[in-house]
Structures are given as structure tokens and as C-alpha cells.
Phi, psi and omega in degrees: 000149187229138180234138181220151178263134182229160178240128179228071190265011178210154178301315176303325180287321179296309181296321178297318177296309182299326179293325182285313187281341172291346174284342176260154173279349178297163176265133179238133177235133168265134178237114182228110182066239181262000181264127175234121181232155173299116177296354177263006183251112182297316185298320178292322178292328181282349176275352177270162170283100189263015179282345180233160175303152174227163180269136175249118175263127179250117175269099182211142185274326185268133176291327180286329167299320176297317178304314178295318176299313179301324181296311185292328180259015177309319183293350182258345187286128172254136185276000000 
């Protein structure tokens, strides 16, 4: 599992992010406080507080797949 901080502070970012992660077979969880939701669910994402960065947990066995995923979601990652 790999965890990164992402920012989804606009409707367009949420739609683009969901379109990117649904292309992969890996499981994605967004964690905000005590809430954990499926990152492939637009309705679930909008139930979170998007005004601040949130944690994205990527559940994937292959390191090369994780590298590909991180490359695709790079615009959303905050350091």
C-alpha cells in the first residue's frame, strides 16, 4: 500500500481524478479524519471536506503499477 496527500478543491478536479483512478484495477481509499471512502465514487468524494488535502491509500501489489498510478495522479498530489 502507498499513501499520498492529494488536493481535490474543485468540481473539475474531482471529476478528472475519478476518471483517472477508474482506469486502474487497484483499490483506492480516501481518508479524511475518521471517514474512509472509495476514491472511485464521485458521490463519496463530495461527502468529504475538500477544503484541505486528504490522504489517498493505493492498494496495489506491483511497484511498477504504483509508479504508473502516481504518474497519472501527479497533478493532484501535494507535498
